[in-house]
Structure formats: C-alpha cells, structure tokens
DRENDRENTOR-39193 format. One record per residue (C-alpha): residue number from 1; x, y, z; residue in three letters. Coordinates in steps of 0.5 Angstrom, whole numbers, always signed. Layout:
% DRENDRENTOR-39193
SITE NUM X Y Z ALA
...
% end
This chain:
% DRENDRENTOR-39193
SITE 1 -2 +133 -64 MET
SITE 2 +6 +139 -63 SER
SITE 3 +12 +135 -67 ALA
SITE 4 +15 +134 -60 ARG
SITE 5 +9 +131 -57 ARG
SITE 6 +8 +125 -64 GLN
SITE 7 +16 +124 -62 GLY
SITE 8 +14 +122 -55 TRP
SITE 9 +10 +118 -58 VAL
SITE 10 +13 +115 -64 LEU
SITE 11 +19 +113 -59 ALA
SITE 12 +14 +109 -53 VAL
SITE 13 +11 +105 -59 TYR
SITE 14 +18 +104 -62 THR
SITE 15 +21 +102 -55 ALA
SITE 16 +14 +98 -54 PHE
SITE 17 +15 +95 -61 VAL
SITE 18 +23 +93 -60 PHE
SITE 19 +21 +90 -52 ALA
SITE 20 +16 +85 -54 PHE
SITE 21 +21 +82 -59 LEU
SITE 22 +27 +82 -54 PHE
SITE 23 +24 +81 -47 VAL
SITE 24 +22 +75 -48 PRO
SITE 25 +29 +73 -53 VAL
SITE 26 +33 +76 -45 LEU
SITE 27 +29 +72 -42 MET
SITE 28 +32 +66 -45 VAL
SITE 29 +39 +68 -45 VAL
SITE 30 +38 +70 -36 LEU
SITE 31 +34 +63 -35 PHE
SITE 32 +39 +59 -39 SER
SITE 33 +44 +61 -32 PHE
SITE 34 +39 +60 -27 ASN
SITE 35 +41 +56 -21 LYS
SITE 36 +34 +52 -20 THR
SITE 37 +29 +49 -26 ALA
SITE 38 +25 +55 -24 SER
SITE 39 +22 +59 -30 PHE
SITE 40 +19 +64 -26 THR
SITE 41 +23 +70 -20 PHE
SITE 42 +25 +71 -17 PRO
SITE 43 +32 +68 -20 PHE
SITE 44 +35 +63 -16 HIS
SITE 45 +44 +64 -17 GLY
SITE 46 +47 +63 -23 TRP
SITE 47 +50 +58 -25 SER
SITE 48 +52 +53 -32 LEU
SITE 49 +50 +47 -30 GLN
SITE 50 +45 +47 -37 TRP
SITE 51 +49 +48 -42 TYR
SITE 52 +54 +43 -39 ARG
SITE 53 +48 +39 -39 SER
SITE 54 +48 +40 -46 VAL
SITE 55 +55 +39 -48 PHE
SITE 56 +53 +33 -43 SER
SITE 57 +47 +29 -48 SER
SITE 58 +49 +24 -53 PRO
SITE 59 +41 +26 -56 ASP
SITE 60 +45 +34 -57 TYR
SITE 61 +50 +32 -61 ARG
SITE 62 +47 +27 -65 SER
SITE 63 +42 +32 -66 ALA
SITE 64 +45 +37 -69 ILE
SITE 65 +50 +33 -72 PHE
SITE 66 +44 +30 -76 ALA
SITE 67 +42 +37 -77 SER
SITE 68 +48 +39 -80 LEU
SITE 69 +48 +34 -85 LYS
SITE 70 +42 +35 -87 VAL
SITE 71 +43 +43 -88 ALA
SITE 72 +49 +41 -91 LEU
SITE 73 +47 +37 -96 LEU
SITE 74 +41 +40 -99 THR
SITE 75 +45 +47 -99 VAL
SITE 76 +50 +43 -103 ALA
SITE 77 +44 +41 -108 ILE
SITE 78 +40 +47 -107 VAL
SITE 79 +46 +50 -110 THR
SITE 80 +48 +47 -116 VAL
SITE 81 +40 +46 -119 ILE
SITE 82 +39 +52 -116 GLY
SITE 83 +44 +56 -120 THR
SITE 84 +43 +51 -127 LEU
SITE 85 +36 +53 -125 ALA
SITE 86 +36 +60 -126 ALA
SITE 87 +42 +61 -130 ILE
SITE 88 +37 +57 -136 ALA
SITE 89 +30 +62 -133 VAL
SITE 90 +35 +68 -134 THR
SITE 91 +39 +66 -140 ARG
SITE 92 +35 +63 -146 TYR
SITE 93 +28 +65 -148 ALA
SITE 94 +26 +58 -149 THR
SITE 95 +18 +57 -149 ARG
SITE 96 +17 +52 -143 GLY
SITE 97 +21 +59 -139 ARG
SITE 98 +16 +61 -135 GLU
SITE 99 +13 +53 -135 THR
SITE 100 +19 +52 -131 LEU
SITE 101 +19 +58 -127 ARG
SITE 102 +13 +57 -125 SER
SITE 103 +15 +50 -122 ILE
SITE 104 +21 +51 -119 LEU
SITE 105 +17 +57 -114 LEU
SITE 106 +10 +52 -113 VAL
SITE 107 +13 +48 -107 PRO
SITE 108 +14 +56 -103 ALA
SITE 109 +6 +57 -104 ALA
SITE 110 +4 +50 -101 LEU
SITE 111 +4 +48 -93 PRO
SITE 112 +10 +44 -91 GLY
SITE 113 +6 +41 -88 LEU
SITE 114 +2 +38 -94 PHE
SITE 115 +9 +37 -97 LEU
SITE 116 +11 +33 -92 GLY
SITE 117 +5 +28 -92 ILE
SITE 118 +5 +28 -99 ALA
SITE 119 +13 +26 -99 LEU
SITE 120 +11 +21 -93 LEU
SITE 121 +6 +17 -99 SER
SITE 122 +11 +17 -104 LEU
SITE 123 +17 +15 -100 PHE
SITE 124 +12 +9 -97 ILE
SITE 125 +8 +7 -104 ARG
SITE 126 +16 +6 -107 THR
SITE 127 +19 +3 -100 LYS
SITE 128 +24 +7 -99 THR
SITE 129 +26 +7 -93 ASP
SITE 130 +27 +14 -89 LEU
SITE 131 +32 +18 -86 SER
SITE 132 +37 +22 -87 LEU
SITE 133 +37 +23 -94 GLY
SITE 134 +29 +23 -94 THR
SITE 135 +29 +28 -90 ALA
SITE 136 +35 +32 -94 ALA
SITE 137 +31 +30 -101 VAL
SITE 138 +23 +34 -98 GLY
SITE 139 +28 +40 -96 HIS
SITE 140 +31 +41 -103 VAL
SITE 141 +24 +41 -105 ILE
SITE 142 +22 +47 -101 TYR
SITE 143 +27 +52 -99 THR
SITE 144 +29 +52 -107 LEU
SITE 145 +25 +56 -109 PRO
SITE 146 +28 +62 -105 TYR
SITE 147 +34 +59 -107 PHE
SITE 148 +32 +62 -114 PHE
SITE 149 +29 +67 -114 LEU
SITE 150 +37 +71 -109 VAL
SITE 151 +40 +67 -115 ALA
SITE 152 +36 +69 -122 SER
SITE 153 +35 +76 -120 SER
SITE 154 +42 +79 -119 ARG
SITE 155 +42 +74 -125 LEU
SITE 156 +37 +79 -128 LEU
SITE 157 +41 +85 -127 ARG
SITE 158 +48 +82 -130 PHE
SITE 159 +50 +85 -135 ASP
SITE 160 +51 +80 -140 PRO
SITE 161 +56 +84 -144 MET
SITE 162 +61 +82 -139 LEU
SITE 163 +61 +76 -142 GLU
SITE 164 +62 +77 -149 GLU
SITE 165 +68 +82 -147 SER
SITE 166 +70 +75 -144 ALA
SITE 167 +69 +71 -150 ARG
SITE 168 +71 +76 -156 ASP
SITE 169 +79 +75 -152 LEU
SITE 170 +78 +68 -153 GLY
SITE 171 +76 +64 -147 ALA
SITE 172 +71 +59 -147 SER
SITE 173 +64 +58 -145 SER
SITE 174 +66 +54 -139 PHE
SITE 175 +72 +59 -137 THR
SITE 176 +68 +66 -138 THR
SITE 177 +63 +63 -132 PHE
SITE 178 +69 +62 -128 ARG
SITE 179 +73 +68 -128 LYS
SITE 180 +67 +73 -130 VAL
SITE 181 +60 +70 -129 THR
SITE 182 +61 +66 -122 LEU
SITE 183 +65 +72 -118 PRO
SITE 184 +60 +77 -120 ILE
SITE 185 +55 +73 -118 ILE
SITE 186 +58 +69 -112 ALA
SITE 187 +55 +74 -107 PRO
SITE 188 +47 +72 -108 ALA
SITE 189 +49 +65 -108 LEU
SITE 190 +53 +66 -101 ILE
SITE 191 +47 +70 -100 ALA
SITE 192 +41 +64 -102 GLY
SITE 193 +46 +58 -100 ALA
SITE 194 +45 +62 -93 LEU
SITE 195 +38 +63 -93 VAL
SITE 196 +36 +55 -95 VAL
SITE 197 +42 +53 -89 PHE
SITE 198 +38 +57 -84 SER
SITE 199 +31 +54 -86 LEU
SITE 200 +33 +46 -87 SER
SITE 201 +36 +48 -79 TRP
SITE 202 +30 +51 -77 ASP
SITE 203 +25 +45 -81 GLU
SITE 204 +20 +41 -77 VAL
SITE 205 +14 +39 -81 LEU
SITE 206 +17 +37 -86 ILE
SITE 207 +23 +33 -83 THR
SITE 208 +17 +30 -77 PHE
SITE 209 +15 +25 -84 PHE
SITE 210 +20 +24 -87 THR
SITE 211 +27 +23 -83 ILE
SITE 212 +24 +16 -79 GLY
SITE 213 +26 +15 -74 SER
SITE 214 +33 +20 -72 GLN
SITE 215 +32 +27 -70 ASN
SITE 216 +34 +32 -72 THR
SITE 217 +35 +39 -67 LEU
SITE 218 +28 +42 -67 PRO
SITE 219 +25 +35 -67 LEU
SITE 220 +30 +34 -61 LEU
SITE 221 +27 +41 -58 ILE
SITE 222 +20 +41 -60 TYR
SITE 223 +19 +33 -56 SER
SITE 224 +23 +36 -50 LYS
SITE 225 +19 +42 -50 VAL
SITE 226 +12 +38 -50 LYS
SITE 227 +14 +33 -46 GLN
SITE 228 +16 +38 -39 ALA
SITE 229 +19 +44 -37 SER
SITE 230 +26 +42 -39 ASP
SITE 231 +31 +49 -37 PRO
SITE 232 +37 +46 -42 SER
SITE 233 +32 +48 -47 ILE
SITE 234 +34 +55 -45 ASN
SITE 235 +42 +54 -46 ALA
SITE 236 +41 +51 -52 ILE
SITE 237 +36 +57 -55 SER
SITE 238 +42 +62 -53 THR
SITE 239 +48 +57 -57 LEU
SITE 240 +44 +58 -63 LEU
SITE 241 +43 +65 -62 LEU
SITE 242 +50 +66 -60 THR
SITE 243 +52 +62 -66 GLY
SITE 244 +48 +65 -70 SER
SITE 245 +50 +72 -69 LEU
SITE 246 +57 +70 -70 VAL
SITE 247 +56 +67 -77 PHE
SITE 248 +52 +74 -79 ILE
SITE 249 +58 +77 -77 VAL
SITE 250 +62 +73 -80 GLY
SITE 251 +58 +71 -88 VAL
SITE 252 +58 +79 -87 ARG
SITE 253 +65 +81 -87 LYS
SITE 254 +67 +75 -91 PHE
SITE 255 +62 +78 -97 VAL
SITE 256 +65 +85 -96 ALA
SITE 257 +72 +82 -97 ASP
SITE 258 +69 +79 -104 LEU
SITE 259 +66 +85 -106 GLN
SITE 260 +73 +90 -105 THR
% end
C-alpha cells in the first residue's frame, strides 16, 4: 500500500472515530432546541421551551444544589485528607508506609455497587439516617484514591532541598509548607480536586445506596430517562456540557497564571 493511500485510510478511520464519539453529543445538543418532544428527524423547528422547563423546575434546582453540596463537601474533605496522606507516604519512611498506600488505593479497585451496598449495610447497622452527608462519606471513600495518586506523584518529583533551604534560613515547618511546598504542589492539588469534583458530580451507584430520599442530578436524570422520553434531559445535558467546557477553560487559565 502506497504512502498516499495509507494517509487516506488513516484520515477516513480518524474521521469515523471522531464521528462515533461526537455525533451523539451533537444530536443531544441539536434536539435540545427541537420545537417538539420528538427525538427523530425531520427536525420540527427551533425552541427554547425545554431550557425554560429546566430553569422553572423545582426538581432540577433541588437536585443541582444537592449535587453541588455533596461534590463540594467531598472535595474539601478529600483535599485535606489526601494531601496529608500523600505527604506522609512520600516523605516519611515508616514501616507501614506501603500498607497505608495499599489501603488508600483499595477503593479504586472495588466496584461502585459493592461500595454502595457495603456502606448501606454499615449505615443500617449503626442506625444512621441516610442523607447528603452519608452520600458524601461514600464519595470521599470512592474518590480519595484518585486524589492521592495525583498528589503523591507530584510530591515524588518534589525537590526536598527547597524545604531544607527554607529551614536553614529560619523558617518553621509550617511556614516552609505554606510558602514553599504548597505553592509548588498547588497545581497538582487543584487538578486532583477537579478530578474528585467530576467523579463526585457524576457518581450514581454509591449515591443511590447512600443518599436516602433525596436526589442528586444524575439520579434525577436517570429516573426521568427510565420513566419516559423527557426532552428536558437534552437541555440539562447541553447546559452541563457548556458549563464543563467553560469550567475547564477557566481552570486551565488559572493554573497557567499560577505557574507563571
């Protein structure tokens, strides 16, 4: 096969892959503006009624706020615990360091269904009422390994001589961490926090078993899709996609400014 023909084959294959990945997303965006509730062609005109339906729905508003509460609480707890754990594992050559590392990474290898059922059993045995707080506990256990991996990988590449120099100049351990260590590892911590937020925001299985009577946005969308074809799902999905893209661009700019 000639080089020119190989180039054409590669181009067609690449186009097919991109079409397979992005055409369904474009269809969701397109039908979010459809005038009717139909999910099939021909297109029946343009309308914003499904977006108005989302913004006027108390179910969507409460689910979005519930998702934000759980995700932000998860990020706050995981960032503190994960950072301290990463420092302990990478900086201190204790006998149980590898055991601690293994324990921290175990939840990432377990199915979400298993974690959800196990936590539900624990809460029932301890007579704990299911709420957004118990859902956040499940999300912390589920997302902590991912944050730990991001933070510890950055700390492994950190030059400890920078901290030694700060201490030689009279800085205390806390001052050294606040003015030397933290600014250098901050981009990795932000990246890890974003991963945690994304995982918590989209989590369904663990949330289903640990949240009780309340709904997060993924659970609400799942229940609506399960019951009937609701065009407002296309609208909320488009809004989430747009918000995600704006958020990613903003964070990239923030991290770039932080590093300069």
